[in-house]
C-alpha atoms as an extended CHARMM CRD file, in Angstrom:
* protein
*
       183  EXT
         1         1  MET       CA            -66.3850000000       43.5460000000      -30.3110000000  PROA      1               0.0000000000
         2         2  GLU       CA            -67.0760000000       47.2770000000      -30.0600000000  PROA      2               0.0000000000
         3         3  THR       CA            -64.8720000000       50.1600000000      -31.2010000000  PROA      3               0.0000000000
         4         4  ILE       CA            -64.9270000000       53.6920000000      -29.8090000000  PROA      4               0.0000000000
         5         5  ARG       CA            -63.1690000000       56.5790000000      -31.5520000000  PROA      5               0.0000000000
         6         6  VAL       CA            -62.8170000000       60.0230000000      -29.9780000000  PROA      6               0.0000000000
         7         7  THR       CA            -60.7870000000       62.9130000000      -31.3940000000  PROA      7               0.0000000000
         8         8  THR       CA            -59.6080000000       65.8390000000      -29.2710000000  PROA      8               0.0000000000
         9         9  TRP       CA            -57.9120000000       68.9820000000      -30.6230000000  PROA      9               0.0000000000
        10        10  MET       CA            -55.4590000000       70.8570000000      -28.4140000000  PROA      10              0.0000000000
        11        11  ASP       CA            -53.6070000000       74.1310000000      -28.8350000000  PROA      11              0.0000000000
        12        12  ALA       CA            -50.4330000000       72.7100000000      -27.2940000000  PROA      12              0.0000000000
        13        13  PRO       CA            -47.2390000000       70.9080000000      -28.3690000000  PROA      13              0.0000000000
        14        14  MET       CA            -47.6580000000       67.2610000000      -29.3460000000  PROA      14              0.0000000000
        15        15  GLU       CA            -45.0120000000       66.0610000000      -26.8920000000  PROA      15              0.0000000000
        16        16  ARG       CA            -46.8010000000       67.7310000000      -23.9740000000  PROA      16              0.0000000000
        17        17  CYS       CA            -50.1320000000       66.1700000000      -24.9900000000  PROA      17              0.0000000000
        18        18  PHE       CA            -48.4980000000       62.7430000000      -25.3480000000  PROA      18              0.0000000000
        19        19  LYS       CA            -46.8600000000       62.9340000000      -21.9340000000  PROA      19              0.0000000000
        20        20  LEU       CA            -50.0670000000       64.0980000000      -20.2640000000  PROA      20              0.0000000000
        21        21  ALA       CA            -51.8280000000       61.0670000000      -21.7530000000  PROA      21              0.0000000000
        22        22  THR       CA            -49.2200000000       58.8240000000      -20.0710000000  PROA      22              0.0000000000
        23        23  SER       CA            -49.6490000000       60.4830000000      -16.6630000000  PROA      23              0.0000000000
        24        24  ILE       CA            -50.9790000000       58.1520000000      -13.9900000000  PROA      24              0.0000000000
        25        25  ASP       CA            -51.7200000000       61.1690000000      -11.7690000000  PROA      25              0.0000000000
        26        26  LEU       CA            -53.8030000000       62.8720000000      -14.4700000000  PROA      26              0.0000000000
        27        27  HSD       CA            -55.7480000000       59.6510000000      -15.0700000000  PROA      27              0.0000000000
        28        28  LEU       CA            -56.4960000000       59.4270000000      -11.3510000000  PROA      28              0.0000000000
        29        29  ALA       CA            -57.6980000000       63.0420000000      -11.2780000000  PROA      29              0.0000000000
        30        30  SER       CA            -60.0220000000       62.3980000000      -14.2280000000  PROA      30              0.0000000000
        31        31  ALA       CA            -61.4870000000       59.2360000000      -12.6650000000  PROA      31              0.0000000000
        32        32  ALA       CA            -62.2200000000       60.5530000000       -9.1780000000  PROA      32              0.0000000000
        33        33  GLN       CA            -65.9440000000       59.7930000000       -9.4520000000  PROA      33              0.0000000000
        34        34  THR       CA            -65.2120000000       56.0580000000       -9.7790000000  PROA      34              0.0000000000
        35        35  GLN       CA            -62.7700000000       56.2610000000       -6.8380000000  PROA      35              0.0000000000
        36        36  GLU       CA            -60.0270000000       55.0040000000       -9.1420000000  PROA      36              0.0000000000
        37        37  LYS       CA            -56.6630000000       54.1330000000       -7.5760000000  PROA      37              0.0000000000
        38        38  ALA       CA            -53.4110000000       52.8590000000       -9.0520000000  PROA      38              0.0000000000
        39        39  ILE       CA            -52.6010000000       49.8870000000       -6.8140000000  PROA      39              0.0000000000
        40        40  GLY       CA            -49.8630000000       48.0500000000       -8.7170000000  PROA      40              0.0000000000
        41        41  GLY       CA            -47.1350000000       48.5140000000      -11.2850000000  PROA      41              0.0000000000
        42        42  VAL       CA            -46.5410000000       52.1970000000      -12.0360000000  PROA      42              0.0000000000
        43        43  THR       CA            -48.6960000000       54.0330000000       -9.4940000000  PROA      43              0.0000000000
        44        44  SER       CA            -47.6680000000       57.6550000000      -10.1280000000  PROA      44              0.0000000000
        45        45  GLY       CA            -45.7470000000       59.7470000000      -12.6280000000  PROA      45              0.0000000000
        46        46  LEU       CA            -45.5040000000       58.7510000000      -16.2830000000  PROA      46              0.0000000000
        47        47  ILE       CA            -45.8970000000       55.2320000000      -17.6200000000  PROA      47              0.0000000000
        48        48  THR       CA            -43.7470000000       54.1010000000      -20.5400000000  PROA      48              0.0000000000
        49        49  GLU       CA            -43.0950000000       51.1730000000      -22.8790000000  PROA      49              0.0000000000
        50        50  GLY       CA            -43.3060000000       47.7120000000      -21.3340000000  PROA      50              0.0000000000
        51        51  GLN       CA            -44.6640000000       48.9190000000      -17.9920000000  PROA      51              0.0000000000
        52        52  THR       CA            -47.9410000000       47.9430000000      -16.3530000000  PROA      52              0.0000000000
        53        53  VAL       CA            -50.4310000000       49.6510000000      -14.0950000000  PROA      53              0.0000000000
        54        54  GLN       CA            -53.1450000000       47.9840000000      -12.0420000000  PROA      54              0.0000000000
        55        55  TRP       CA            -56.2300000000       50.1360000000      -11.5280000000  PROA      55              0.0000000000
        56        56  GLN       CA            -58.9420000000       49.6240000000       -8.9390000000  PROA      56              0.0000000000
        57        57  GLY       CA            -62.2160000000       51.5130000000       -9.1170000000  PROA      57              0.0000000000
        58        58  ARG       CA            -65.9230000000       51.2880000000       -8.4570000000  PROA      58              0.0000000000
        59        59  HSD       CA            -67.8830000000       50.6240000000      -11.6390000000  PROA      59              0.0000000000
        60        60  PHE       CA            -71.5580000000       49.6530000000      -11.7110000000  PROA      60              0.0000000000
        61        61  GLY       CA            -71.5620000000       49.3720000000       -7.9200000000  PROA      61              0.0000000000
        62        62  GLN       CA            -68.7010000000       46.8740000000       -7.7470000000  PROA      62              0.0000000000
        63        63  LEU       CA            -65.0270000000       47.2900000000       -6.9310000000  PROA      63              0.0000000000
        64        64  ARG       CA            -63.1290000000       46.1240000000      -10.0220000000  PROA      64              0.0000000000
        65        65  THR       CA            -59.4750000000       45.7940000000      -10.9670000000  PROA      65              0.0000000000
        66        66  HSD       CA            -57.9760000000       46.2360000000      -14.4190000000  PROA      66              0.0000000000
        67        67  THR       CA            -54.2990000000       45.7250000000      -15.2990000000  PROA      67              0.0000000000
        68        68  SER       CA            -52.9420000000       47.3260000000      -18.4710000000  PROA      68              0.0000000000
        69        69  LYS       CA            -49.5680000000       46.9920000000      -20.1610000000  PROA      69              0.0000000000
        70        70  ILE       CA            -48.0260000000       49.4860000000      -22.5830000000  PROA      70              0.0000000000
        71        71  ASP       CA            -47.1430000000       47.2210000000      -25.5070000000  PROA      71              0.0000000000
        72        72  GLY       CA            -46.9080000000       49.6910000000      -28.3860000000  PROA      72              0.0000000000
        73        73  TRP       CA            -44.7290000000       52.7910000000      -28.1560000000  PROA      73              0.0000000000
        74        74  ARG       CA            -43.6460000000       55.4900000000      -30.6260000000  PROA      74              0.0000000000
        75        75  PRO       CA            -42.8750000000       58.6930000000      -28.7280000000  PROA      75              0.0000000000
        76        76  TYR       CA            -44.5110000000       61.1770000000      -29.2400000000  PROA      76              0.0000000000
        77        77  SER       CA            -47.0220000000       59.9970000000      -31.7980000000  PROA      77              0.0000000000
        78        78  TYR       CA            -48.4900000000       56.7140000000      -30.5340000000  PROA      78              0.0000000000
        79        79  PHE       CA            -48.8380000000       54.3110000000      -27.6510000000  PROA      79              0.0000000000
        80        80  ARG       CA            -51.1040000000       51.3440000000      -26.9870000000  PROA      80              0.0000000000
        81        81  GLU       CA            -52.2610000000       49.8460000000      -23.7410000000  PROA      81              0.0000000000
        82        82  VAL       CA            -53.7720000000       46.3830000000      -23.5620000000  PROA      82              0.0000000000
        83        83  MET       CA            -55.5850000000       44.6790000000      -20.7170000000  PROA      83              0.0000000000
        84        84  VAL       CA            -53.6110000000       41.7910000000      -19.2650000000  PROA      84              0.0000000000
        85        85  GLU       CA            -56.1070000000       41.1160000000      -16.4750000000  PROA      85              0.0000000000
        86        86  GLY       CA            -59.5780000000       42.4290000000      -15.7670000000  PROA      86              0.0000000000
        87        87  SER       CA            -63.3130000000       42.2270000000      -16.3710000000  PROA      87              0.0000000000
        88        88  PHE       CA            -63.2980000000       42.4720000000      -20.1720000000  PROA      88              0.0000000000
        89        89  ALA       CA            -62.7870000000       39.5800000000      -22.5550000000  PROA      89              0.0000000000
        90        90  ARG       CA            -60.5930000000       41.9850000000      -24.5550000000  PROA      90              0.0000000000
        91        91  PHE       CA            -59.5800000000       45.6290000000      -24.0960000000  PROA      91              0.0000000000
        92        92  GLU       CA            -57.1270000000       47.6860000000      -26.1810000000  PROA      92              0.0000000000
        93        93  HSD       CA            -56.7020000000       51.4550000000      -26.1260000000  PROA      93              0.0000000000
        94        94  GLU       CA            -54.6360000000       53.1180000000      -28.8560000000  PROA      94              0.0000000000
        95        95  HSD       CA            -53.5600000000       56.7480000000      -28.4660000000  PROA      95              0.0000000000
        96        96  HSD       CA            -52.5570000000       58.5820000000      -31.6780000000  PROA      96              0.0000000000
        97        97  PHE       CA            -51.0470000000       62.0890000000      -31.7530000000  PROA      97              0.0000000000
        98        98  ALA       CA            -50.3700000000       64.3130000000      -34.7650000000  PROA      98              0.0000000000
        99        99  VAL       CA            -49.0910000000       67.8570000000      -35.1880000000  PROA      99              0.0000000000
       100       100  MET       CA            -51.6050000000       69.9980000000      -37.0370000000  PROA      100             0.0000000000
       101       101  ASP       CA            -51.3960000000       73.6220000000      -38.2240000000  PROA      101             0.0000000000
       102       102  ASP       CA            -53.3590000000       74.7640000000      -35.1910000000  PROA      102             0.0000000000
       103       103  GLY       CA            -51.9690000000       72.4460000000      -32.5090000000  PROA      103             0.0000000000
       104       104  THR       CA            -52.2110000000       68.7390000000      -31.7890000000  PROA      104             0.0000000000
       105       105  ARG       CA            -54.8190000000       66.1610000000      -32.7110000000  PROA      105             0.0000000000
       106       106  MET       CA            -55.2000000000       63.3460000000      -30.1920000000  PROA      106             0.0000000000
       107       107  ARG       CA            -57.2170000000       60.3890000000      -31.4330000000  PROA      107             0.0000000000
       108       108  ASP       CA            -58.2410000000       57.6010000000      -29.0710000000  PROA      108             0.0000000000
       109       109  GLU       CA            -59.4160000000       54.2410000000      -30.3370000000  PROA      109             0.0000000000
       110       110  ILE       CA            -60.7090000000       51.6820000000      -27.8540000000  PROA      110             0.0000000000
       111       111  ARG       CA            -61.5990000000       48.1440000000      -28.9110000000  PROA      111             0.0000000000
       112       112  PHE       CA            -63.2880000000       45.9820000000      -26.3200000000  PROA      112             0.0000000000
       113       113  SER       CA            -65.4770000000       42.9750000000      -25.8450000000  PROA      113             0.0000000000
       114       114  ALA       CA            -67.3040000000       41.6980000000      -22.8040000000  PROA      114             0.0000000000
       115       115  PRO       CA            -67.4220000000       38.0870000000      -21.6520000000  PROA      115             0.0000000000
       116       116  HSD       CA            -70.6410000000       36.0600000000      -21.3530000000  PROA      116             0.0000000000
       117       117  GLY       CA            -71.7750000000       35.6370000000      -24.9770000000  PROA      117             0.0000000000
       118       118  VAL       CA            -75.0970000000       37.2230000000      -25.9460000000  PROA      118             0.0000000000
       119       119  LEU       CA            -75.4920000000       38.9350000000      -22.5670000000  PROA      119             0.0000000000
       120       120  GLY       CA            -71.9830000000       40.3650000000      -22.9910000000  PROA      120             0.0000000000
       121       121  LYS       CA            -72.8670000000       41.6950000000      -26.4690000000  PROA      121             0.0000000000
       122       122  PHE       CA            -75.9250000000       43.4070000000      -25.0210000000  PROA      122             0.0000000000
       123       123  MET       CA            -73.8090000000       44.9380000000      -22.2290000000  PROA      123             0.0000000000
       124       124  GLU       CA            -71.2120000000       46.1470000000      -24.7710000000  PROA      124             0.0000000000
       125       125  LYS       CA            -73.7690000000       48.0400000000      -26.8200000000  PROA      125             0.0000000000
       126       126  MET       CA            -76.1630000000       49.2720000000      -24.1390000000  PROA      126             0.0000000000
       127       127  VAL       CA            -73.9970000000       49.9550000000      -21.0970000000  PROA      127             0.0000000000
       128       128  LEU       CA            -70.2360000000       49.5850000000      -21.4640000000  PROA      128             0.0000000000
       129       129  ARG       CA            -69.9020000000       51.6970000000      -24.6100000000  PROA      129             0.0000000000
       130       130  ARG       CA            -71.6090000000       54.7160000000      -22.9870000000  PROA      130             0.0000000000
       131       131  HSD       CA            -69.6620000000       54.2710000000      -19.7560000000  PROA      131             0.0000000000
       132       132  LEU       CA            -66.3000000000       54.1230000000      -21.5570000000  PROA      132             0.0000000000
       133       133  ILE       CA            -67.1080000000       57.1180000000      -23.7790000000  PROA      133             0.0000000000
       134       134  LYS       CA            -68.0470000000       59.1560000000      -20.7040000000  PROA      134             0.0000000000
       135       135  MET       CA            -64.8140000000       58.2130000000      -18.8990000000  PROA      135             0.0000000000
       136       136  LEU       CA            -62.6970000000       58.8810000000      -22.0010000000  PROA      136             0.0000000000
       137       137  ARG       CA            -64.2590000000       62.2930000000      -22.5820000000  PROA      137             0.0000000000
       138       138  GLN       CA            -63.7310000000       63.2780000000      -18.9290000000  PROA      138             0.0000000000
       139       139  ARG       CA            -60.0880000000       62.2900000000      -19.2240000000  PROA      139             0.0000000000
       140       140  ASN       CA            -59.6280000000       64.1290000000      -22.5180000000  PROA      140             0.0000000000
       141       141  VAL       CA            -61.2180000000       67.3150000000      -21.1440000000  PROA      141             0.0000000000
       142       142  LEU       CA            -58.6120000000       67.2680000000      -18.3720000000  PROA      142             0.0000000000
       143       143  ILE       CA            -55.7360000000       66.5250000000      -20.7850000000  PROA      143             0.0000000000
       144       144  LYS       CA            -56.8550000000       69.4120000000      -23.0160000000  PROA      144             0.0000000000
       145       145  ARG       CA            -57.2920000000       71.8250000000      -20.1140000000  PROA      145             0.0000000000
       146       146  ALA       CA            -53.8890000000       70.9380000000      -18.6570000000  PROA      146             0.0000000000
       147       147  ALA       CA            -52.0950000000       71.0120000000      -22.0280000000  PROA      147             0.0000000000
       148       148  GLU       CA            -53.4790000000       74.4300000000      -22.9430000000  PROA      148             0.0000000000
       149       149  SER       CA            -52.7130000000       76.0770000000      -19.5860000000  PROA      149             0.0000000000
       150       150  GLU       CA            -49.9570000000       76.0370000000      -16.9940000000  PROA      150             0.0000000000
       151       151  GLU       CA            -51.7100000000       73.0960000000      -15.2960000000  PROA      151             0.0000000000
       152       152  TRP       CA            -49.5120000000       70.6850000000      -17.3200000000  PROA      152             0.0000000000
       153       153  ARG       CA            -46.6340000000       71.5430000000      -14.9770000000  PROA      153             0.0000000000
       154       154  LYS       CA            -48.5040000000       69.8600000000      -12.1000000000  PROA      154             0.0000000000
       155       155  TYR       CA            -48.3250000000       66.5320000000      -13.9460000000  PROA      155             0.0000000000
       156       156  LEU       CA            -45.0650000000       66.7900000000      -15.8850000000  PROA      156             0.0000000000
       157       157  GLU       CA            -42.6100000000       68.8010000000      -13.8170000000  PROA      157             0.0000000000
       158       158  ARG       CA            -40.9070000000       67.3130000000      -10.8160000000  PROA      158             0.0000000000
       159       159  THR       CA            -38.4660000000       69.2590000000       -8.6890000000  PROA      159             0.0000000000
       160       160  GLY       CA            -35.7660000000       67.7470000000       -6.5430000000  PROA      160             0.0000000000
       161       161  THR       CA            -36.1810000000       64.2150000000       -7.9120000000  PROA      161             0.0000000000
       162       162  VAL       CA            -32.8240000000       64.0950000000       -9.7090000000  PROA      162             0.0000000000
       163       163  THR       CA            -29.5480000000       65.7640000000       -8.7440000000  PROA      163             0.0000000000
       164       164  GLY       CA            -27.1590000000       66.0420000000      -11.6840000000  PROA      164             0.0000000000
       165       165  GLY       CA            -25.0920000000       63.6220000000      -13.7190000000  PROA      165             0.0000000000
       166       166  ARG       CA            -26.3030000000       61.9030000000      -16.8740000000  PROA      166             0.0000000000
       167       167  GLU       CA            -29.7610000000       61.5340000000      -15.3590000000  PROA      167             0.0000000000
       168       168  ALA       CA            -30.1490000000       65.2830000000      -14.6730000000  PROA      168             0.0000000000
       169       169  GLY       CA            -33.4720000000       66.4850000000      -15.9960000000  PROA      169             0.0000000000
       170       170  LEU       CA            -34.9250000000       62.9900000000      -16.2960000000  PROA      170             0.0000000000
       171       171  VAL       CA            -38.1280000000       62.0810000000      -14.5190000000  PROA      171             0.0000000000
       172       172  ASN       CA            -39.1880000000       58.4350000000      -14.7360000000  PROA      172             0.0000000000
       173       173  GLY       CA            -36.9640000000       58.0820000000      -17.8150000000  PROA      173             0.0000000000
       174       174  TRP       CA            -38.3870000000       61.1940000000      -19.5100000000  PROA      174             0.0000000000
       175       175  ASP       CA            -36.3660000000       64.2770000000      -20.4680000000  PROA      175             0.0000000000
       176       176  LYS       CA            -38.1960000000       67.1950000000      -18.8550000000  PROA      176             0.0000000000
       177       177  ARG       CA            -36.0340000000       69.7500000000      -20.7110000000  PROA      177             0.0000000000
       178       178  SER       CA            -37.4530000000       68.6820000000      -24.0690000000  PROA      178             0.0000000000
       179       179  ALA       CA            -40.1650000000       70.3340000000      -26.1180000000  PROA      179             0.0000000000
       180       180  LEU       CA            -42.7420000000       70.8620000000      -23.4060000000  PROA      180             0.0000000000
       181       181  GLN       CA            -42.7020000000       74.5860000000      -24.1370000000  PROA      181             0.0000000000
       182       182  ARG       CA            -44.2840000000       75.7630000000      -27.3620000000  PROA      182             0.0000000000
       183       183  GLY       CA            -41.9910000000       77.5400000000      -29.8050000000  PROA      183             0.0000000000
C-alpha cells in the first residue's frame, strides 16, 4: 500500500476551504483533462456525510469508473472518502483542515493499493503514485485559487434554490450564511 501526503496553505477561512473541497463542481473543473464526469450519486453541488459520488474519467487511455462514499465527517476540520467500487484494491482519501495564524492548512492523505500482486505493486510505485499526486495538486491549486479570491462564490453560492422557511439559506444541507466571509 502507498501513502501520499500533500499540504496546501490558504489565506482563507477554514470553513470556505472545507466546503470547496466537498464541491463536486470544483472537482470536475480540476479534472477536465481526464474528461471526468459525475455520473451517479451526488453529481453537483456539495457532498456530505454518508453520500456517494460515482466518477467516470479517462485514465491511462481507458474509461474508468470510481465510486466514493463519505464515511468520516467532522465539519469543518475533517472528512474521509473511501472507494466502494473501482479499479483500486483499496483507496482512501482523508482531508484535514486546521486554522493557522496566517490562514488555513489543508492536508490530504491518500492511501491506496492496486490489485494484481507484484505487478500492482510496481504500478503503485512507478505510475499510480505520480498520477494521483498530479491530480491532487491540480485540484488543490484550484481550491486555493478559489478560496483566496471571489471565485469561491461560483462553487458555494446558489441563488434562487431555496425560498424561505426553516430551510432559507441552506444549499444541499449547508448553511450559506455561515462563516464563508473572513472576519
